C-alpha positions in Angstrom: 59.2 69.6 101.8 62.9 69.7 100.8 65.3 68.0 103.2 67.1 70.4 105.5 70.8 70.6 104.8 73.5 71.5 107.2 75.6 74.7 106.6 78.9 75.8 108.1 80.5 79.3 108.1 84.1 80.4 108.0 85.3 83.9 108.5 88.7 84.5 106.8 91.1 86.7 104.6 92.7 83.9 102.5 95.7 86.2 101.9 96.5 84.0 99.9 94.5 80.7 100.1 96.8 77.8 101.0 96.7 74.1 102.2 95.9 75.0 105.8 92.7 76.8 104.5 91.9 73.8 102.4 92.3 71.5 105.4 90.1 73.8 107.6 87.2 73.6 104.9 87.6 69.9 104.4 87.6 69.2 108.2 84.7 71.5 108.7 82.8 69.5 106.1 83.8 66.2 107.6 83.7 66.8 111.3 80.8 69.2 111.2 78.7 67.2 108.8 78.3 70.2 106.7 76.7 69.9 103.2 77.7 73.5 102.4 80.6 75.7 103.5 80.1 79.5 103.3 83.1 81.9 103.6 82.8 85.4 104.7 86.0 86.9 103.3 87.7 90.2 103.5 87.8 92.3 100.4 90.8 94.3 99.0 92.1 95.4 102.5 92.8 93.4 105.5 92.7 93.3 109.2 96.4 93.9 109.8 96.0 97.4 108.2 97.3 96.5 104.7 96.2 95.9 101.1 95.5 92.3 100.4 98.3 90.7 98.3 96.0 90.3 95.4 92.4 91.4 94.7 89.4 89.8 96.2 88.3 88.3 93.0 91.3 86.2 92.4 91.1 85.2 96.2 87.5 84.3 95.7 88.4 81.9 92.9 91.1 80.4 95.1 88.5 79.9 98.0 85.9 78.3 95.7 88.6 76.0 94.0 89.7 75.0 97.6 86.3 73.8 98.6 84.1 76.7 99.5 80.6 76.8 98.2 79.7 80.5 98.6 82.0 83.5 99.2 80.4 86.7 100.8 82.3 89.9 101.2 83.1 91.2 104.7 82.9 95.0 104.1 86.2 97.0 104.4 85.1 99.0 107.3 85.0 95.8 109.4 87.7 93.9 107.5 90.2 96.5 108.4 89.0 96.9 112.0 90.0 95.5 115.4 89.7 91.7 115.9 86.5 92.3 117.9 84.7 94.2 115.2 86.1 91.9 112.4 84.6 89.0 114.3 81.3 90.7 115.2 80.6 91.7 111.6 81.5 88.3 110.3 79.2 86.6 112.8 76.4 89.2 112.1 76.6 88.3 108.3 76.3 84.5 109.1 73.5 85.1 111.4 71.7 87.3 109.0 71.6 84.5 106.4 69.3 82.7 108.7 70.4 79.1 107.9 74.0 78.7 109.2 74.4 75.9 111.7 78.1 76.0 112.5 80.9 78.6 112.8 84.2 76.9 112.2 87.6 78.4 112.9 91.2 77.2 113.4 93.1 77.1 116.9 96.5 76.4 117.9 95.7 73.6 120.5 92.3 74.4 122.3 88.9 73.2 121.4 85.8 75.4 121.5 84.6 73.8 124.8 87.8 75.1 126.6 87.6 78.5 125.0 84.0 79.3 125.8 84.1 79.9 129.6 86.9 82.5 128.9 85.0 84.0 126.0 81.9 84.3 128.4 84.0 86.3 130.9 85.2 88.6 128.1 81.7 89.0 126.8 80.0 89.6 130.1 82.9 91.8 131.6 82.3 91.3 135.3 83.1 94.4 137.5 86.5 93.2 138.8 87.7 92.4 135.3 86.7 95.9 134.1 88.5 97.5 136.9 91.6 95.7 136.2 91.3 96.4 132.4 90.9 100.1 133.1 93.9 100.2 135.5 96.1 98.5 132.8 95.2 101.1 130.2 95.8 103.9 132.7 99.3 102.5 133.3 100.0 102.8 129.5 99.7 99.3 128.4 98.3 98.3 125.1 94.7 97.0 125.2 95.8 93.4 124.3 98.3 93.4 127.2 95.7 95.1 129.6 93.1 92.6 128.6 95.3 89.5 129.2 96.5 90.8 132.6 93.0 91.7 133.7 91.7 88.2 132.9 94.6 86.5 134.6 94.0 88.7 137.7 90.3 87.9 137.6 90.9 84.2 137.3 93.7 83.7 139.8 91.3 82.9 142.7 89.1 80.5 140.7 90.4 77.0 141.0 88.8 75.6 137.9 91.2 77.6 135.6 94.7 76.7 134.7 96.5 80.1 134.5 99.4 78.7 132.7 97.3 77.3 130.0 95.5 80.6 129.7 98.8 82.4 129.2 99.7 79.8 126.5 96.1 80.5 125.0 97.0 84.3 124.6 100.2 83.4 122.8 98.1 81.9 119.9 96.7 84.4 117.4 94.0 82.0 116.3 93.0 81.5 119.9 92.6 85.3 120.3 90.4 85.6 117.2 88.5 82.5 118.2 87.7 84.2 121.5 86.2 87.1 119.5 84.1 84.8 117.4 82.8 83.2 120.7 82.1 86.6 122.2 80.2 87.6 119.3 78.1 84.5 119.3 77.4 84.9 123.0 76.6 88.5 122.9 74.1 88.0 120.0 72.6 84.8 121.6 73.2 83.2 118.2 72.0 79.7 117.5 75.1 79.2 115.5 77.2 76.4 117.1 81.1 77.0 117.2 83.5 74.2 116.2 87.3 74.3 116.1 89.9 72.7 113.8 93.4 72.4 115.3 95.7 74.3 113.0 98.3 72.3 111.0 101.9 73.4 110.1 103.3 76.8 110.6 101.6 79.3 113.0 99.7 82.3 111.9 102.6 84.7 112.2 105.4 82.2 111.4 107.2 83.0 108.2 108.8 79.6 107.4 107.6 78.1 104.1 109.5 74.8 104.0 106.6 72.9 105.7 103.5 70.9 104.5 101.3 73.7 105.8 103.1 77.0 105.4 101.3 80.1 106.8 99.9 82.9 104.6 102.7 85.1 106.2 105.3 82.6 105.1 104.0 82.5 101.6 103.9 86.3 101.4 107.5 86.4 102.7 108.5 83.9 100.1 107.0 85.9 97.3 108.8 89.1 98.5 112.1 87.3 98.7 111.9 85.5 95.3 110.1 88.1 93.2 111.2 91.5 94.4 110.4 93.1 97.7 107.5 95.4 98.5 109.9 98.4 98.2 111.2 97.2 94.8 107.9 96.1 93.2 108.3 95.6 89.5 106.6 97.9 87.2 105.8 95.9 84.2 108.1 93.4 82.5 111.8 93.9 82.5 113.9 94.3 79.2 114.3 90.8 78.0 116.8 91.6 75.2 119.1 93.4 77.6 119.3 90.4 79.8 119.9 88.0 77.1 122.7 90.1 75.7 124.4 90.3 79.0 124.1 86.5 79.4 125.6 85.9 75.9 128.6 88.3 76.6 129.4 86.6 79.9 128.6 83.0 78.8 130.9 80.4 77.3 128.6 77.7 78.0 127.0 75.3 75.4 124.1 75.8 73.1 121.9 74.1 75.6 122.5 76.9 78.2 121.3 79.4 75.4 118.2 77.4 74.8 117.3 77.3 78.5 117.9 81.0 78.7 115.5 81.5 75.8 112.9 79.2 77.4 113.2 81.2 80.7 112.4 84.4 78.7 109.3 83.1 77.1 108.1 81.5 80.4 109.3 84.0 83.0 107.0 82.9 85.7 107.2 79.1 85.3 109.6 78.5 88.2 107.6 80.8 90.4 104.4 79.1 89.5 105.8 75.7 90.4 107.1 77.0 93.8 103.6 78.4 94.6 101.9 75.3 93.6 104.1 73.3 96.0 103.5 75.9 98.8 99.9 76.6 98.5 98.4 73.6 97.0 96.6 75.6 94.3 96.0 74.2 90.8 98.4 75.2 88.0 96.2 77.9 86.6 95.6 79.7 90.0 99.3 79.4 91.0 100.2 80.9 87.6 97.8 83.8 88.1 99.1 84.5 91.6 102.7 84.3 90.3 101.9 86.6 87.3 100.2 89.2 89.5 103.0 89.3 91.9 105.8 89.2 89.3 104.2 92.0 87.1 103.2 94.2 90.0 99.4 93.7 89.3 98.8 94.2 93.1 98.9 96.9 95.8 101.2 97.3 98.8 101.7 100.2 101.1 104.5 101.7 98.9 101.8 102.4 96.3 99.6 104.2 98.9 102.3 106.5 100.3 101.4 109.3 98.0 97.8 109.1 99.1 99.0 109.1 102.7 101.3 112.0 102.4 98.6 114.1 100.8 96.0 113.3 103.6 98.5 114.1 106.3 99.6 117.4 104.8 96.2 118.7 103.9 93.7 117.0 106.4 93.3 117.9 110.1 93.1 114.1 110.6 89.8 114.3 112.6 87.0 111.9 112.3 88.8 108.9 110.9 88.5 105.4 112.5 91.4 104.7 115.0 92.8 108.3 114.9 92.3 110.1 118.2 93.7 113.6 119.0 96.9 112.3 120.5 97.8 110.1 117.6 96.7 112.7 115.1 99.1 115.1 116.7 102.0 112.6 116.7 101.4 111.8 113.0 101.6 115.4 112.1 104.8 115.9 114.1 106.6 112.8 112.9 105.6 112.6 109.3 107.8 113.8 106.5 106.9 113.6 102.8 108.8 110.8 101.2 109.1 108.6 104.1 108.6 104.9 103.8 105.7 103.4 105.4 107.9 101.1 107.6 109.8 104.2 108.7 106.7 106.1 109.8 105.5 103.0 111.7 108.9 102.8 113.4 108.7 106.4 114.6 105.0 106.2 115.7 105.7 103.0 117.6 104.7 103.3 121.3 104.0 101.0 124.2 100.3 102.2 124.3 99.4 101.1 120.7 100.3 98.0 118.8 101.9 98.5 115.3 98.9 96.8 113.7 96.5 99.3 115.2 98.7 102.1 113.9 98.6 100.5 110.4 94.9 100.3 110.5 94.6 104.0 111.5 96.8 105.0 108.7 94.8 102.8 106.2 91.5 104.4 107.4 93.1 107.7 106.7 94.0 106.9 103.2 90.6 105.3 102.6 88.8 108.3 104.2 87.0 105.9 106.5 85.0 107.7 109.2 83.0 106.7 112.1 79.7 106.2 110.3 79.0 102.5 109.9 76.1 100.1 110.6 75.7 99.5 114.3 76.1 95.8 115.1 76.2 96.1 118.9 72.5 95.2 119.4 72.2 91.5 119.7 69.3 91.4 117.4 70.8 93.5 114.7 71.1 92.2 111.2 73.7 93.0 108.7 72.1 95.5 106.2 73.0 93.6 103.0 74.8 90.5 101.8 77.3 90.9 98.8 78.0 87.6 97.0 81.6 87.6 95.5 81.1 84.0 94.1 79.8 80.5 94.3 80.0 77.0 93.0 77.4 75.8 90.6 76.6 73.0 93.1 75.4 75.6 95.6 72.3 76.5 93.7 70.1 74.9 96.4 72.0 76.9 99.0 71.5 80.2 97.3 67.7 79.4 96.8 67.4 78.7 100.5 69.3 82.0 101.4 67.0 84.0 99.2 64.1 82.6 101.2 65.6 83.0 104.7 67.5 86.1 104.4 65.5 89.3 105.3 68.2 91.8 103.8 69.0 92.6 100.1 71.3 90.1 98.4 73.7 91.8 96.0 75.1 89.7 93.2 75.5 92.5 90.5 76.6 96.0 90.5 73.0 97.1 89.5 71.7 95.4 92.7 73.0 98.4 94.7 69.7 100.0 94.0 68.1 97.6 96.4 69.7 99.5 99.2 67.3 102.0 100.6 68.8 102.2 104.1 71.3 105.2 104.2 73.9 103.4 106.4 73.8 100.2 104.2 74.1 102.3 101.0 77.1 104.2 102.7 78.8 101.1 103.6 78.4 99.5 100.1 79.6 102.6 98.4 82.7 102.7 100.7 83.4 99.2 99.5 83.1 100.2 95.9 85.6 103.1 96.5 88.0 100.8 98.1 87.7 98.4 95.3 88.2 101.1 92.7 91.3 102.5 94.6 92.8 99.0 94.7 92.0 98.2 91.1 93.2 101.5 89.7 96.5 101.4 91.6 97.2 97.7 90.6 96.4 98.4 87.0 98.7 101.4 86.8 101.5 99.3 88.3 100.9 96.6 85.8 100.4 99.0 82.9 97.0 97.8 82.0 93.5 99.4 81.8 91.5 99.3 85.1 88.2 97.5 85.4 85.3 99.4 86.4 83.3 97.8 89.3 80.2 97.8 87.2 81.9 95.5 84.7 82.8 92.9 87.3 81.0 89.6 87.3 80.6 87.4 90.4 82.9 84.3 90.3 81.1 81.0 89.3 82.9 77.8 88.9 
């Protein structure tokens, strides 16, 4: 019998992949004794209610080059959902594989052992906690604020808890997502063991990039400030001759300066590539690809989706879409004006009762026409209905063979494999992902002035 190997799972967006993610994979392999690391990764739209900065295929290549052995897609209906649903779906996929030993995630300063008792309370929802939570929501607080207040009120009479440390815990986005992972493991009675890796460098929401471990938010900010903002996304290449003519008219410098200008024209993304290499730790080819995608507009942002959003708001009754209740639908109808910027619409819709991120998710679901129907993962024994492989390393052949033996649901590695889906809910979920992928690809291709790639022509990434 073949010797059993040890496998760890990571649930992530990698938007984009950077040194901190590589560190997480390396530490997971080292501290967890993992022979293989599986990543469940968001597709083309992410949890904060936005398009990913580049498509899932480039981000899969980044993940594999950064140490992952296998990348599986987290379907958009969950990747663009609340933290609870995001985590539940990710854990469900790892559980469904049938051979994952560890779930690894980053935290600001707390270990899994310290988070687990709090996660157990949130998972079990004792009566006093539920009453406090409902009271906070009735008072008009957002769900995150109501949950934090309810938990602190429940714990105040329990001496074993340090309330100040719990408050600090809620200040860390990685802690909050980690609690959701732990809740999902508890509710599913999963055999997967949690492990934590203390985050290095900039925090999740910090936008500084002059650090050894800049955050994904910081890298996105760097790109916006150094290659055009999202509102001024380049549509193809600029006119090189015009720029050179203006330089020649204004310049009295030496022939050396002219030579440097000509070199810059023939290698327009070289400086940006070097900057991205330094920030992300990606190799030169991947850093260049990221720089080129950003510089030429071969990507999607909310400015590209506003026409779709305007249409849906004008011609739809806004009913039946995820995150859109009657009250929010009425406010959107009242506040929206064609031609508004996305940021302007969010500013007008902002309220104490809803986070801006939940508003963005609701609007994204409207654009994507994403309704309530999706696989039910609340049952602790429920399996995810299929596994879609985005890419793998050649060294992971033994892992893939073991998954085929242990996984009871269809494993999709080619477009034609969709015919394996006989369950209507599974088919609907997969087709929604194909529609999301097509929207992203066609929009990015139009911006970059290239022909879009049909999903059926895509190949899984193998390195």
